[in-house]
C-alpha positions, 0 to 999 in steps of 0.5 A, spaced: 093 596 379 088 592 383 091 587 388 087 580 386 089 577 393 083 574 397 083 578 403 080 574 409 078 577 416 083 576 421 080 572 427 086 570 431 092 574 433 097 575 438 099 581 442 106 581 444 111 586 448 118 586 451 120 585 458 127 585 462 129 591 458 133 593 464 140 592 466 143 593 473 141 600 476 137 602 470 130 600 471 124 600 467 118 598 471 113 601 467 114 595 462 110 591 466 104 596 465 103 592 458 103 585 461 095 585 463 093 586 456 098 582 452 098 574 450 106 573 449 112 576 452 119 577 450 124 576 455 131 580 454 137 575 455 142 579 457 146 582 451 142 588 449 138 588 456 137 584 462 141 581 468 140 575 472 135 578 477 131 582 472 130 576 467 128 572 473 123 577 476 120 578 469 119 570 468 116 570 474 111 575 473 110 572 466 108 566 469 103 569 474 100 572 468 099 566 464 102 568 458 106 565 453 114 566 454 119 567 449 127 569 449 128 576 446 135 576 443 140 581 440 147 583 438 152 583 444 151 591 445 149 593 452 152 600 451 148 601 444 141 597 447 142 592 441 141 598 436 148 597 432 148 592 426 154 587 427 156 583 421 157 576 424 159 569 421 154 564 421 158 560 426 158 567 431 151 568 429 149 561 432 153 561 438 150 568 439 143 565 439 144 559 442 147 562 448 142 567 449 136 562 448 139 557 452 140 562 458 132 563 458 131 556 457 135 554 463 131 560 467 124 557 465 126 550 467 128 552 474 121 556 475 117 551 471 115 555 465 116 553 457 119 557 452 115 558 446 118 563 441 124 567 440 124 574 438 130 578 435 131 585 438 133 592 434 139 591 429 138 584 429 131 584 427 132 589 422 137 585 419 133 579 419 128 583 415 132 584 409 138 579 409 135 572 407 142 569 409 142 572 416 135 570 417 137 563 415 143 563 420 138 565 426 133 561 424 138 555 424 141 557 431 134 557 434 132 550 431 138 547 434 135 550 441 129 547 439 125 545 433 118 547 437 120 554 438 117 559 434 121 565 430 118 572 431 120 576 425 118 582 421 112 581 416 114 580 409 117 574 405 124 574 408 122 571 415 117 566 412 122 564 407 127 563 412 123 559 416 120 554 410 128 553 408 130 552 415 124 548 417 122 552 423 115 555 425 115 563 424 110 568 426 109 575 422 109 581 426 107 588 425 107 595 429 101 599 429 105 606 429 111 604 424 111 607 417 111 601 412 114 601 405 110 598 399 114 591 399 112 591 407 119 593 409 119 598 415 121 605 413 126 608 418 126 615 414 119 617 416 117 618 423 113 614 427 105 615 428 104 614 435 097 617 435 092 613 438 087 613 433 092 612 427 094 605 431 087 603 432 084 605 425 090 601 422 088 595 427 081 595 424 084 595 417 089 589 419 083 585 422 078 586 416 082 586 410 089 583 412 092 589 409 096 595 411 097 602 409 104 604 406 108 610 404 105 610 397 098 612 400 096 605 397 095 598 401 099 592 401 096 585 403 099 582 409 099 576 413 100 577 421 100 573 427 102 578 432 103 585 433 108 588 438 106 593 443 112 598 446 111 601 453 115 607 451 110 612 448 105 616 453 099 613 450 102 606 450 096 603 455 091 607 452 093 604 445 093 597 447 086 598 452 083 600 445 086 594 441 083 589 446 076 592 445 077 590 438 080 583 438 082 579 444 089 577 443 091 569 444 098 566 443 100 563 437 100 556 438 093 557 441 091 560 435 094 555 431 090 550 435 083 553 434 084 554 426 085 546 426 079 545 430 081 544 437 076 545 442 070 545 437 064 541 438 
């Protein structure tokens, strides 16, 4: 059946990447290679990665590059890099989120930076995409830190509805290399496609048709505000350099201002 949803060409989009994905002697300096090409960064807050010096250095580098800065929160799982799911009560979830976001807000205040958003990591990100109650618990905790923060999450109904229910802004995020089911959930059983041409063709389709190819060889309509880029692939720089030739990224709040007519004569 042909989908009748109107598809508009995408004009504005944010590119984001993670920073401070190190801990102690375990360094990941390659992550800064993406910093010149993104419009927002997510700084790890110490539970899945990040230590005080790593967080500070990442924050200052982001400030120097004039990009939007967010807190990259996760489950308390440094050994598993935040990839192991945990079942937490609402009270535990609130404390976990507030603790991490509060750490980044304090660093930001000390060094003259504003925190713009919060992006969950790993298992927390995936659980938020499929569990509405958990997504609402995270959203409520983020709102307690500041009602002005934007909650980044997987594109699809749950993130958006959780934000609307709690009363906090959300940003729908996509990956250029992951495989999506027809309902826009990630298909973790199928191997990612890290080919540069695949990623760039997907970006072109997202921009021109507001849709994404799914695992059933069809297309799924999608609203997207931001695209996540990772430095863990050998062609990560090639992909993001090709991406900015197609569309120039800009932060979420700036995009919203432009859509509202700010800056127009």
